[in-house]
LOFIDO-500450 format. One record per residue (C-alpha): x, y negated, z; residue in one letter; residue number from 1. Coordinates in Angstrom, 1 decimal. Layout:
<rs>
<r east="X" north="Y" up="Z" resn="A" resi="NUM"/>
...
</rs>
This chain:
<rs>
<r east="25.9" north="-15.5" up="1.5" resn="X" resi="1"/>
<r east="25.9" north="-11.8" up="0.7" resn="X" resi="2"/>
<r east="28.9" north="-12.3" up="-1.7" resn="X" resi="3"/>
<r east="30.7" north="-14.3" up="1.0" resn="X" resi="4"/>
<r east="30.2" north="-11.3" up="3.5" resn="X" resi="5"/>
<r east="31.5" north="-8.9" up="0.8" resn="X" resi="6"/>
<r east="34.6" north="-11.1" up="0.2" resn="X" resi="7"/>
<r east="35.2" north="-11.3" up="4.0" resn="X" resi="8"/>
<r east="35.5" north="-7.6" up="4.2" resn="X" resi="9"/>
<r east="37.1" north="-6.6" up="0.9" resn="X" resi="10"/>
<r east="39.4" north="-9.7" up="0.5" resn="X" resi="11"/>
<r east="40.0" north="-11.5" up="3.8" resn="X" resi="12"/>
<r east="40.2" north="-8.4" up="6.0" resn="X" resi="13"/>
<r east="41.6" north="-5.9" up="3.6" resn="X" resi="14"/>
<r east="44.0" north="-7.9" up="1.5" resn="X" resi="15"/>
<r east="44.9" north="-11.1" up="3.5" resn="X" resi="16"/>
<r east="44.8" north="-9.9" up="7.1" resn="X" resi="17"/>
<r east="45.5" north="-6.3" up="6.2" resn="X" resi="18"/>
<r east="43.0" north="-5.1" up="8.7" resn="X" resi="19"/>
<r east="41.2" north="-1.8" up="8.0" resn="X" resi="20"/>
<r east="37.5" north="-2.2" up="7.9" resn="X" resi="21"/>
<r east="35.3" north="0.2" up="9.9" resn="X" resi="22"/>
<r east="32.3" north="2.1" up="8.9" resn="X" resi="23"/>
<r east="30.2" north="-0.4" up="10.7" resn="X" resi="24"/>
<r east="31.4" north="-3.3" up="8.5" resn="X" resi="25"/>
<r east="30.4" north="-1.5" up="5.3" resn="X" resi="26"/>
<r east="27.0" north="-0.5" up="6.8" resn="X" resi="27"/>
<r east="26.2" north="-4.1" up="7.6" resn="X" resi="28"/>
<r east="27.2" north="-5.1" up="4.0" resn="X" resi="29"/>
<r east="25.2" north="-2.3" up="2.4" resn="X" resi="30"/>
<r east="22.2" north="-3.3" up="4.6" resn="X" resi="31"/>
<r east="22.5" north="-6.9" up="3.5" resn="X" resi="32"/>
<r east="22.9" north="-6.0" up="-0.2" resn="X" resi="33"/>
<r east="20.1" north="-3.5" up="0.1" resn="X" resi="34"/>
<r east="17.6" north="-6.1" up="1.3" resn="X" resi="35"/>
<r east="18.0" north="-7.8" up="-2.1" resn="X" resi="36"/>
<r east="17.4" north="-4.6" up="-3.9" resn="X" resi="37"/>
<r east="20.8" north="-4.5" up="-5.5" resn="X" resi="38"/>
<r east="21.2" north="-0.8" up="-5.5" resn="X" resi="39"/>
<r east="24.2" north="-0.7" up="-7.7" resn="X" resi="40"/>
<r east="26.2" north="-2.9" up="-5.4" resn="X" resi="41"/>
<r east="25.0" north="-1.0" up="-2.4" resn="X" resi="42"/>
<r east="26.3" north="2.3" up="-3.8" resn="X" resi="43"/>
<r east="29.5" north="0.6" up="-5.1" resn="X" resi="44"/>
<r east="30.2" north="-0.4" up="-1.5" resn="X" resi="45"/>
<r east="29.3" north="3.2" up="-0.3" resn="X" resi="46"/>
<r east="31.8" north="4.7" up="-2.8" resn="X" resi="47"/>
<r east="34.5" north="2.2" up="-1.7" resn="X" resi="48"/>
<r east="33.8" north="3.2" up="1.9" resn="X" resi="49"/>
<r east="34.2" north="6.8" up="1.2" resn="X" resi="50"/>
<r east="37.3" north="6.2" up="-0.9" resn="X" resi="51"/>
<r east="38.9" north="4.6" up="2.2" resn="X" resi="52"/>
<r east="38.3" north="7.7" up="4.1" resn="X" resi="53"/>
<r east="35.5" north="6.2" up="6.3" resn="X" resi="54"/>
<r east="32.7" north="8.5" up="7.4" resn="X" resi="55"/>
<r east="29.1" north="7.3" up="6.7" resn="X" resi="56"/>
<r east="26.7" north="7.3" up="9.6" resn="X" resi="57"/>
<r east="23.0" north="7.5" up="9.9" resn="X" resi="58"/>
<r east="22.6" north="3.7" up="9.7" resn="X" resi="59"/>
<r east="24.7" north="3.8" up="6.5" resn="X" resi="60"/>
<r east="22.3" north="6.3" up="4.9" resn="X" resi="61"/>
<r east="19.3" north="4.4" up="6.1" resn="X" resi="62"/>
<r east="20.6" north="1.2" up="4.5" resn="X" resi="63"/>
<r east="21.2" north="3.0" up="1.2" resn="X" resi="64"/>
<r east="17.6" north="4.4" up="1.1" resn="X" resi="65"/>
<r east="16.3" north="1.0" up="2.0" resn="X" resi="66"/>
<r east="18.3" north="-0.4" up="-1.0" resn="X" resi="67"/>
<r east="16.6" north="2.2" up="-3.2" resn="X" resi="68"/>
<r east="13.2" north="1.2" up="-1.8" resn="X" resi="69"/>
<r east="13.7" north="-2.5" up="-2.6" resn="X" resi="70"/>
<r east="15.1" north="-1.9" up="-6.0" resn="X" resi="71"/>
<r east="12.8" north="-3.1" up="-8.8" resn="X" resi="72"/>
<r east="14.2" north="-0.5" up="-11.2" resn="X" resi="73"/>
<r east="12.4" north="2.5" up="-9.8" resn="X" resi="74"/>
<r east="14.0" north="4.9" up="-12.3" resn="X" resi="75"/>
<r east="17.4" north="3.9" up="-11.1" resn="X" resi="76"/>
<r east="16.3" north="3.9" up="-7.5" resn="X" resi="77"/>
<r east="15.0" north="7.5" up="-7.7" resn="X" resi="78"/>
<r east="18.2" north="8.6" up="-9.5" resn="X" resi="79"/>
<r east="20.4" north="7.1" up="-6.6" resn="X" resi="80"/>
<r east="18.1" north="8.4" up="-3.9" resn="X" resi="81"/>
<r east="18.1" north="12.0" up="-5.3" resn="X" resi="82"/>
<r east="21.9" north="11.9" up="-5.5" resn="X" resi="83"/>
<r east="22.1" north="10.7" up="-1.9" resn="X" resi="84"/>
<r east="19.7" north="13.4" up="-0.7" resn="X" resi="85"/>
<r east="21.8" north="16.0" up="-2.4" resn="X" resi="86"/>
<r east="24.9" north="14.6" up="-0.8" resn="X" resi="87"/>
<r east="23.4" north="14.7" up="2.7" resn="X" resi="88"/>
<r east="22.2" north="18.3" up="2.2" resn="X" resi="89"/>
<r east="25.6" north="19.3" up="0.9" resn="X" resi="90"/>
<r east="27.3" north="17.9" up="4.0" resn="X" resi="91"/>
<r east="24.6" north="19.5" up="6.2" resn="X" resi="92"/>
<r east="24.1" north="16.2" up="7.9" resn="X" resi="93"/>
<r east="21.6" north="16.2" up="10.7" resn="X" resi="94"/>
<r east="19.3" north="13.3" up="9.6" resn="X" resi="95"/>
<r east="17.5" north="11.2" up="12.2" resn="X" resi="96"/>
<r east="14.0" north="9.8" up="12.2" resn="X" resi="97"/>
<r east="14.9" north="6.4" up="11.1" resn="X" resi="98"/>
<r east="16.7" north="7.7" up="8.0" resn="X" resi="99"/>
<r east="13.9" north="10.0" up="7.3" resn="X" resi="100"/>
<r east="11.5" north="7.0" up="7.4" resn="X" resi="101"/>
<r east="13.7" north="5.1" up="5.0" resn="X" resi="102"/>
<r east="13.5" north="8.1" up="2.6" resn="X" resi="103"/>
<r east="9.8" north="8.3" up="2.9" resn="X" resi="104"/>
<r east="9.5" north="4.5" up="2.1" resn="X" resi="105"/>
<r east="11.8" north="4.8" up="-0.8" resn="X" resi="106"/>
<r east="9.9" north="7.7" up="-2.5" resn="X" resi="107"/>
<r east="6.5" north="6.3" up="-1.7" resn="X" resi="108"/>
<r east="7.4" north="3.0" up="-3.4" resn="X" resi="109"/>
<r east="8.9" north="4.9" up="-6.3" resn="X" resi="110"/>
<r east="5.5" north="6.7" up="-6.7" resn="X" resi="111"/>
<r east="7.1" north="10.2" up="-6.1" resn="X" resi="112"/>
<r east="4.3" north="11.6" up="-4.0" resn="X" resi="113"/>
<r east="5.6" north="15.2" up="-4.1" resn="X" resi="114"/>
<r east="8.9" north="14.4" up="-2.6" resn="X" resi="115"/>
<r east="7.3" north="12.2" up="0.1" resn="X" resi="116"/>
<r east="5.5" north="15.3" up="1.4" resn="X" resi="117"/>
<r east="8.6" north="17.4" up="0.9" resn="X" resi="118"/>
<r east="10.5" north="15.0" up="3.2" resn="X" resi="119"/>
<r east="7.7" north="15.3" up="5.8" resn="X" resi="120"/>
<r east="8.2" north="19.1" up="5.7" resn="X" resi="121"/>
<r east="11.9" north="18.7" up="6.2" resn="X" resi="122"/>
<r east="11.3" north="16.5" up="9.2" resn="X" resi="123"/>
<r east="9.1" north="19.3" up="10.7" resn="X" resi="124"/>
<r east="11.8" north="21.9" up="10.0" resn="X" resi="125"/>
<r east="14.4" north="19.7" up="11.6" resn="X" resi="126"/>
<r east="12.2" north="19.4" up="14.6" resn="X" resi="127"/>
<r east="11.9" north="15.6" up="14.2" resn="X" resi="128"/>
<r east="8.6" north="14.3" up="15.6" resn="X" resi="129"/>
<r east="6.1" north="12.8" up="13.2" resn="X" resi="130"/>
<r east="4.7" north="9.6" up="14.7" resn="X" resi="131"/>
<r east="2.3" north="6.9" up="13.6" resn="X" resi="132"/>
<r east="5.0" north="5.3" up="11.4" resn="X" resi="133"/>
<r east="5.7" north="8.5" up="9.6" resn="X" resi="134"/>
<r east="2.0" north="8.8" up="8.7" resn="X" resi="135"/>
<r east="1.9" north="5.2" up="7.5" resn="X" resi="136"/>
<r east="4.6" north="6.2" up="4.9" resn="X" resi="137"/>
<r east="2.7" north="9.3" up="4.0" resn="X" resi="138"/>
<r east="-0.4" north="7.3" up="3.4" resn="X" resi="139"/>
<r east="1.7" north="5.0" up="1.2" resn="X" resi="140"/>
<r east="2.8" north="8.1" up="-0.8" resn="X" resi="141"/>
<r east="-0.8" north="9.1" up="-1.2" resn="X" resi="142"/>
<r east="-1.7" north="5.8" up="-2.7" resn="X" resi="143"/>
<r east="1.0" north="6.1" up="-5.4" resn="X" resi="144"/>
<r east="-0.9" north="9.1" up="-6.8" resn="X" resi="145"/>
<r east="-3.9" north="7.5" up="-8.6" resn="X" resi="146"/>
<r east="-5.5" north="10.8" up="-9.6" resn="X" resi="147"/>
<r east="-5.4" north="12.6" up="-6.3" resn="X" resi="148"/>
<r east="-4.5" north="10.0" up="-3.8" resn="X" resi="149"/>
<r east="-7.9" north="9.7" up="-2.1" resn="X" resi="150"/>
<r east="-8.0" north="13.4" up="-1.4" resn="X" resi="151"/>
<r east="-4.3" north="13.4" up="-0.2" resn="X" resi="152"/>
<r east="-5.1" north="10.4" up="2.1" resn="X" resi="153"/>
<r east="-8.0" north="12.3" up="3.7" resn="X" resi="154"/>
<r east="-5.8" north="15.4" up="4.2" resn="X" resi="155"/>
<r east="-3.1" north="13.2" up="5.9" resn="X" resi="156"/>
<r east="-5.8" north="11.4" up="8.0" resn="X" resi="157"/>
<r east="-7.2" north="14.8" up="9.2" resn="X" resi="158"/>
<r east="-3.6" north="15.9" up="10.1" resn="X" resi="159"/>
<r east="-3.2" north="12.7" up="12.1" resn="X" resi="160"/>
<r east="-6.4" north="13.6" up="14.1" resn="X" resi="161"/>
<r east="-5.2" north="17.1" up="14.7" resn="X" resi="162"/>
<r east="-1.8" north="15.8" up="16.0" resn="X" resi="163"/>
<r east="-3.6" north="13.2" up="18.1" resn="X" resi="164"/>
<r east="-1.6" north="10.4" up="16.4" resn="X" resi="165"/>
<r east="-2.8" north="6.9" up="17.5" resn="X" resi="166"/>
<r east="-4.5" north="5.5" up="14.4" resn="X" resi="167"/>
<r east="-4.1" north="1.7" up="14.0" resn="X" resi="168"/>
<r east="-5.1" north="-1.1" up="11.7" resn="X" resi="169"/>
<r east="-2.2" north="-0.4" up="9.3" resn="X" resi="170"/>
<r east="-3.5" north="3.1" up="8.7" resn="X" resi="171"/>
<r east="-7.1" north="1.9" up="8.1" resn="X" resi="172"/>
<r east="-5.9" north="-0.7" up="5.6" resn="X" resi="173"/>
<r east="-3.9" north="1.9" up="3.7" resn="X" resi="174"/>
<r east="-6.9" north="4.3" up="3.8" resn="X" resi="175"/>
<r east="-9.0" north="1.5" up="2.2" resn="X" resi="176"/>
<r east="-6.3" north="1.0" up="-0.4" resn="X" resi="177"/>
<r east="-6.6" north="4.7" up="-1.2" resn="X" resi="178"/>
<r east="-10.4" north="4.3" up="-1.4" resn="X" resi="179"/>
<r east="-9.9" north="1.4" up="-3.8" resn="X" resi="180"/>
<r east="-7.4" north="2.8" up="-6.2" resn="X" resi="181"/>
<r east="-7.2" north="6.5" up="-6.0" resn="X" resi="182"/>
<r east="-9.4" north="9.5" up="-6.9" resn="X" resi="183"/>
<r east="-9.9" north="13.2" up="-6.5" resn="X" resi="184"/>
<r east="-8.4" north="15.7" up="-9.0" resn="X" resi="185"/>
<r east="-10.8" north="17.7" up="-11.1" resn="X" resi="186"/>
<r east="-9.5" north="21.0" up="-9.7" resn="X" resi="187"/>
<r east="-10.7" north="20.0" up="-6.2" resn="X" resi="188"/>
<r east="-14.2" north="19.2" up="-7.5" resn="X" resi="189"/>
<r east="-14.4" north="22.5" up="-9.3" resn="X" resi="190"/>
<r east="-13.2" north="24.5" up="-6.2" resn="X" resi="191"/>
<r east="-15.5" north="22.6" up="-3.9" resn="X" resi="192"/>
<r east="-18.5" north="23.1" up="-6.1" resn="X" resi="193"/>
<r east="-17.8" north="26.9" up="-6.1" resn="X" resi="194"/>
<r east="-17.5" north="26.9" up="-2.3" resn="X" resi="195"/>
<r east="-20.6" north="24.9" up="-1.9" resn="X" resi="196"/>
<r east="-22.7" north="27.4" up="-4.0" resn="X" resi="197"/>
<r east="-21.6" north="30.3" up="-1.6" resn="X" resi="198"/>
<r east="-21.9" north="28.4" up="1.6" resn="X" resi="199"/>
<r east="-24.7" north="28.8" up="4.1" resn="X" resi="200"/>
<r east="-23.3" north="26.1" up="6.5" resn="X" resi="201"/>
<r east="-25.7" north="23.2" up="6.0" resn="X" resi="202"/>
<r east="-23.3" north="20.8" up="7.7" resn="X" resi="203"/>
<r east="-20.8" north="21.3" up="4.8" resn="X" resi="204"/>
<r east="-23.1" north="20.1" up="2.1" resn="X" resi="205"/>
<r east="-25.0" north="17.5" up="4.1" resn="X" resi="206"/>
<r east="-25.0" north="14.0" up="2.6" resn="X" resi="207"/>
<r east="-24.2" north="12.7" up="6.1" resn="X" resi="208"/>
<r east="-21.0" north="14.7" up="6.4" resn="X" resi="209"/>
<r east="-18.2" north="13.0" up="8.3" resn="X" resi="210"/>
<r east="-15.4" north="13.5" up="5.8" resn="X" resi="211"/>
<r east="-12.8" north="12.2" up="8.2" resn="X" resi="212"/>
<r east="-13.6" north="15.0" up="10.6" resn="X" resi="213"/>
<r east="-10.9" north="17.7" up="10.5" resn="X" resi="214"/>
<r east="-13.5" north="20.5" up="10.8" resn="X" resi="215"/>
<r east="-15.3" north="19.4" up="7.6" resn="X" resi="216"/>
<r east="-14.7" north="21.5" up="4.5" resn="X" resi="217"/>
<r east="-13.1" north="18.8" up="2.5" resn="X" resi="218"/>
<r east="-13.2" north="20.3" up="-1.0" resn="X" resi="219"/>
<r east="-17.0" north="21.1" up="-0.6" resn="X" resi="220"/>
<r east="-17.7" north="17.7" up="0.8" resn="X" resi="221"/>
<r east="-15.9" north="15.9" up="-2.0" resn="X" resi="222"/>
<r east="-17.7" north="17.9" up="-4.6" resn="X" resi="223"/>
<r east="-21.2" north="17.4" up="-3.1" resn="X" resi="224"/>
<r east="-21.2" north="13.6" up="-3.8" resn="X" resi="225"/>
<r east="-20.0" north="11.2" up="-6.5" resn="X" resi="226"/>
<r east="-16.4" north="10.1" up="-6.1" resn="X" resi="227"/>
<r east="-15.8" north="8.2" up="-9.3" resn="X" resi="228"/>
<r east="-15.9" north="4.7" up="-8.0" resn="X" resi="229"/>
<r east="-14.6" north="2.8" up="-4.8" resn="X" resi="230"/>
<r east="-18.3" north="2.4" up="-3.8" resn="X" resi="231"/>
<r east="-18.8" north="6.2" up="-4.1" resn="X" resi="232"/>
<r east="-15.7" north="6.9" up="-2.0" resn="X" resi="233"/>
<r east="-16.5" north="4.4" up="0.7" resn="X" resi="234"/>
<r east="-20.0" north="5.9" up="1.0" resn="X" resi="235"/>
<r east="-18.3" north="9.3" up="1.8" resn="X" resi="236"/>
<r east="-17.1" north="7.9" up="5.1" resn="X" resi="237"/>
<r east="-20.3" north="6.2" up="6.0" resn="X" resi="238"/>
<r east="-20.1" north="3.0" up="3.9" resn="X" resi="239"/>
<r east="-19.2" north="-0.3" up="5.6" resn="X" resi="240"/>
<r east="-21.0" north="0.4" up="8.8" resn="X" resi="241"/>
<r east="-19.4" north="3.9" up="9.1" resn="X" resi="242"/>
<r east="-15.9" north="2.7" up="8.4" resn="X" resi="243"/>
<r east="-16.2" north="-0.2" up="10.9" resn="X" resi="244"/>
<r east="-17.6" north="2.1" up="13.4" resn="X" resi="245"/>
<r east="-14.5" north="4.4" up="13.1" resn="X" resi="246"/>
<r east="-12.3" north="1.4" up="13.5" resn="X" resi="247"/>
<r east="-14.2" north="0.4" up="16.7" resn="X" resi="248"/>
<r east="-13.8" north="3.9" up="18.2" resn="X" resi="249"/>
<r east="-10.0" north="3.7" up="17.4" resn="X" resi="250"/>
<r east="-9.8" north="0.2" up="18.9" resn="X" resi="251"/>
<r east="-8.5" north="-1.1" up="15.6" resn="X" resi="252"/>
<r east="-10.4" north="-4.2" up="14.8" resn="X" resi="253"/>
<r east="-10.4" north="-5.2" up="11.2" resn="X" resi="254"/>
<r east="-8.5" north="-8.3" up="9.9" resn="X" resi="255"/>
<r east="-8.9" north="-10.5" up="6.8" resn="X" resi="256"/>
<r east="-6.8" north="-8.1" up="4.8" resn="X" resi="257"/>
<r east="-9.2" north="-5.3" up="5.7" resn="X" resi="258"/>
<r east="-12.2" north="-7.3" up="4.3" resn="X" resi="259"/>
<r east="-10.4" north="-8.6" up="1.3" resn="X" resi="260"/>
<r east="-9.7" north="-4.9" up="0.3" resn="X" resi="261"/>
<r east="-13.3" north="-4.0" up="1.1" resn="X" resi="262"/>
<r east="-14.6" north="-6.6" up="-1.3" resn="X" resi="263"/>
<r east="-13.6" north="-4.2" up="-4.2" resn="X" resi="264"/>
<r east="-15.3" north="-1.3" up="-2.5" resn="X" resi="265"/>
<r east="-18.8" north="-2.7" up="-2.3" resn="X" resi="266"/>
<r east="-21.6" north="-3.0" up="-5.0" resn="X" resi="267"/>
<r east="-21.3" north="-5.9" up="-7.5" resn="X" resi="268"/>
<r east="-24.2" north="-7.9" up="-5.9" resn="X" resi="269"/>
<r east="-24.4" north="-11.2" up="-4.0" resn="X" resi="270"/>
<r east="-26.4" north="-9.3" up="-1.4" resn="X" resi="271"/>
<r east="-23.5" north="-6.8" up="-0.7" resn="X" resi="272"/>
<r east="-21.0" north="-9.7" up="-0.6" resn="X" resi="273"/>
<r east="-23.1" north="-11.7" up="1.8" resn="X" resi="274"/>
<r east="-23.5" north="-8.7" up="4.0" resn="X" resi="275"/>
<r east="-19.7" north="-8.3" up="4.0" resn="X" resi="276"/>
<r east="-19.2" north="-11.9" up="5.1" resn="X" resi="277"/>
<r east="-21.8" north="-11.5" up="7.8" resn="X" resi="278"/>
<r east="-19.9" north="-8.5" up="9.1" resn="X" resi="279"/>
<r east="-16.7" north="-10.6" up="9.1" resn="X" resi="280"/>
<r east="-18.5" north="-13.4" up="11.1" resn="X" resi="281"/>
<r east="-19.9" north="-10.9" up="13.6" resn="X" resi="282"/>
<r east="-16.4" north="-9.6" up="14.2" resn="X" resi="283"/>
<r east="-14.9" north="-13.2" up="14.4" resn="X" resi="284"/>
<r east="-12.6" north="-12.5" up="11.4" resn="X" resi="285"/>
<r east="-11.7" north="-15.9" up="9.8" resn="X" resi="286"/>
<r east="-11.8" north="-15.9" up="6.0" resn="X" resi="287"/>
<r east="-9.0" north="-17.3" up="3.9" resn="X" resi="288"/>
<r east="-8.5" north="-18.8" up="0.4" resn="X" resi="289"/>
<r east="-7.3" north="-15.4" up="-1.0" resn="X" resi="290"/>
<r east="-10.6" north="-13.8" up="-0.1" resn="X" resi="291"/>
<r east="-12.6" north="-16.7" up="-1.6" resn="X" resi="292"/>
<r east="-10.4" north="-16.6" up="-4.8" resn="X" resi="293"/>
<r east="-11.1" north="-12.9" up="-5.1" resn="X" resi="294"/>
<r east="-14.8" north="-13.5" up="-4.6" resn="X" resi="295"/>
<r east="-14.9" north="-16.2" up="-7.4" resn="X" resi="296"/>
<r east="-13.0" north="-13.9" up="-9.7" resn="X" resi="297"/>
<r east="-15.3" north="-11.0" up="-9.0" resn="X" resi="298"/>
<r east="-18.5" north="-13.0" up="-9.7" resn="X" resi="299"/>
<r east="-17.1" north="-14.5" up="-12.8" resn="X" resi="300"/>
<r east="-16.1" north="-11.0" up="-14.2" resn="X" resi="301"/>
<r east="-19.7" north="-9.9" up="-13.8" resn="X" resi="302"/>
<r east="-20.9" north="-13.2" up="-15.5" resn="X" resi="303"/>
<r east="-22.4" north="-14.6" up="-12.3" resn="X" resi="304"/>
<r east="-20.9" north="-18.0" up="-13.0" resn="X" resi="305"/>
<r east="-23.3" north="-20.0" up="-10.8" resn="X" resi="306"/>
<r east="-22.5" north="-17.6" up="-7.9" resn="X" resi="307"/>
<r east="-18.8" north="-18.2" up="-8.5" resn="X" resi="308"/>
<r east="-19.3" north="-22.0" up="-8.3" resn="X" resi="309"/>
<r east="-21.2" north="-21.5" up="-5.1" resn="X" resi="310"/>
<r east="-18.1" north="-20.1" up="-3.5" resn="X" resi="311"/>
<r east="-16.6" north="-23.7" up="-3.5" resn="X" resi="312"/>
<r east="-19.4" north="-24.6" up="-1.0" resn="X" resi="313"/>
<r east="-18.3" north="-21.7" up="1.2" resn="X" resi="314"/>
<r east="-14.7" north="-22.9" up="0.9" resn="X" resi="315"/>
<r east="-15.7" north="-26.3" up="2.2" resn="X" resi="316"/>
<r east="-17.8" north="-24.9" up="5.0" resn="X" resi="317"/>
<r east="-14.9" north="-22.7" up="6.3" resn="X" resi="318"/>
<r east="-12.5" north="-25.7" up="6.2" resn="X" resi="319"/>
<r east="-10.3" north="-24.1" up="3.5" resn="X" resi="320"/>
<r east="-8.2" north="-25.8" up="1.0" resn="X" resi="321"/>
<r east="-8.7" north="-24.8" up="-2.7" resn="X" resi="322"/>
<r east="-5.4" north="-23.9" up="-4.5" resn="X" resi="323"/>
<r east="-4.5" north="-23.6" up="-8.1" resn="X" resi="324"/>
<r east="-5.5" north="-19.9" up="-8.0" resn="X" resi="325"/>
<r east="-8.9" north="-21.0" up="-7.0" resn="X" resi="326"/>
<r east="-9.3" north="-23.2" up="-10.1" resn="X" resi="327"/>
<r east="-7.8" north="-20.5" up="-12.2" resn="X" resi="328"/>
<r east="-10.5" north="-18.1" up="-11.1" resn="X" resi="329"/>
<r east="-13.1" north="-20.8" up="-11.7" resn="X" resi="330"/>
<r east="-11.8" north="-21.3" up="-15.2" resn="X" resi="331"/>
<r east="-12.7" north="-17.7" up="-15.9" resn="X" resi="332"/>
<r east="-16.4" north="-18.9" up="-15.8" resn="X" resi="333"/>
<r east="-15.9" north="-21.7" up="-18.3" resn="X" resi="334"/>
<r east="-17.9" north="-20.3" up="-21.1" resn="X" resi="335"/>
<r east="-18.8" north="-23.7" up="-22.6" resn="X" resi="336"/>
<r east="-16.5" north="-26.6" up="-23.5" resn="X" resi="337"/>
<r east="-18.5" north="-28.8" up="-21.0" resn="X" resi="338"/>
<r east="-17.7" north="-26.3" up="-18.2" resn="X" resi="339"/>
<r east="-14.0" north="-26.6" up="-19.0" resn="X" resi="340"/>
<r east="-14.1" north="-30.4" up="-19.1" resn="X" resi="341"/>
<r east="-15.9" north="-30.6" up="-15.7" resn="X" resi="342"/>
<r east="-13.3" north="-28.3" up="-14.1" resn="X" resi="343"/>
<r east="-10.4" north="-30.2" up="-15.5" resn="X" resi="344"/>
<r east="-11.7" north="-33.5" up="-14.1" resn="X" resi="345"/>
<r east="-11.3" north="-32.0" up="-10.6" resn="X" resi="346"/>
<r east="-7.9" north="-30.4" up="-10.9" resn="X" resi="347"/>
<r east="-4.3" north="-31.0" up="-11.8" resn="X" resi="348"/>
<r east="-3.8" north="-28.9" up="-14.9" resn="X" resi="349"/>
<r east="-1.2" north="-26.1" up="-14.9" resn="X" resi="350"/>
<r east="-0.4" north="-23.2" up="-17.2" resn="X" resi="351"/>
<r east="-2.3" north="-20.6" up="-15.2" resn="X" resi="352"/>
<r east="-5.6" north="-22.6" up="-15.5" resn="X" resi="353"/>
<r east="-5.1" north="-23.4" up="-19.2" resn="X" resi="354"/>
<r east="-4.5" north="-19.7" up="-20.0" resn="X" resi="355"/>
<r east="-7.7" north="-18.8" up="-18.2" resn="X" resi="356"/>
<r east="-9.7" north="-21.4" up="-20.2" resn="X" resi="357"/>
<r east="-8.1" north="-20.3" up="-23.5" resn="X" resi="358"/>
<r east="-8.9" north="-16.7" up="-22.7" resn="X" resi="359"/>
<r east="-12.6" north="-17.1" up="-21.7" resn="X" resi="360"/>
<r east="-13.6" north="-20.0" up="-23.9" resn="X" resi="361"/>
<r east="-13.7" north="-18.8" up="-27.5" resn="X" resi="362"/>
</rs>
């Protein structure tokens, strides 16, 4: 369908009907191509557009940056995005918020955290208001930095508080992702440790410090407690009760994605997992098969094979339907030939399950 649209403009309109396309026509085409991630075709159309003397508009630039964001080849996407930014600066084009947001998304997905924050600075210099969506992209940019992303996310969070930005569920789920996958650079820990030694403010070094509070000395707080694991980092904001309390204050109730991510942030014990599921139940959050599959996988990885099998009972109690991923995760716990045979008696074999059996039964 995309190719048909391209032919409509470049062949039917231009060659057969001899009608000059407008900028709008090319922008629509670039947008359609961009949604597929075909960044080469998007810029080919852009160059064709310029060659015909048509002036790009804000929607055109937005579509091009979206094409870069959707491109799987992040090296190519960055190269094209950098070229486009240079072109916009050279033309002294006044960029609007929508285009800035498409830039932020592009560089966040390309894991170029430094440029994400640089673009945010450009928005401020251009007197473009930063809103809740802007900060969502900034948090995405933080997550792309595995070494320092947790600290960066906290800085962004505190900036949101200072600017009185409405914090919603999307922001919380992004924060949890930063807790899960990102850390704190060693330089911050060293600086914070030094500040802590010279500080007389007990609130700074208290184990009950609210690290999301903009008035808290962040470096000192981060250096006063362990931050090496997701469990450590979750504890810094009050653990599960503290996080859920923050969400309640912000009127942002958690959803199943929230709890699925939190599963990786809690201690590797059945007690902690049961507590998490009780919290879900108390907040009327319905579980899904993705959560259950993750729970099976998690228990099998720590060799709690009986606990992993028990999840099948929970799946039935919640009225869920096991899928092939469920049995693939169960296959991870097949340490004996008998275990594998029992599992195969209950499922339709596919490559995913056989690979798991082959990997764990040796």
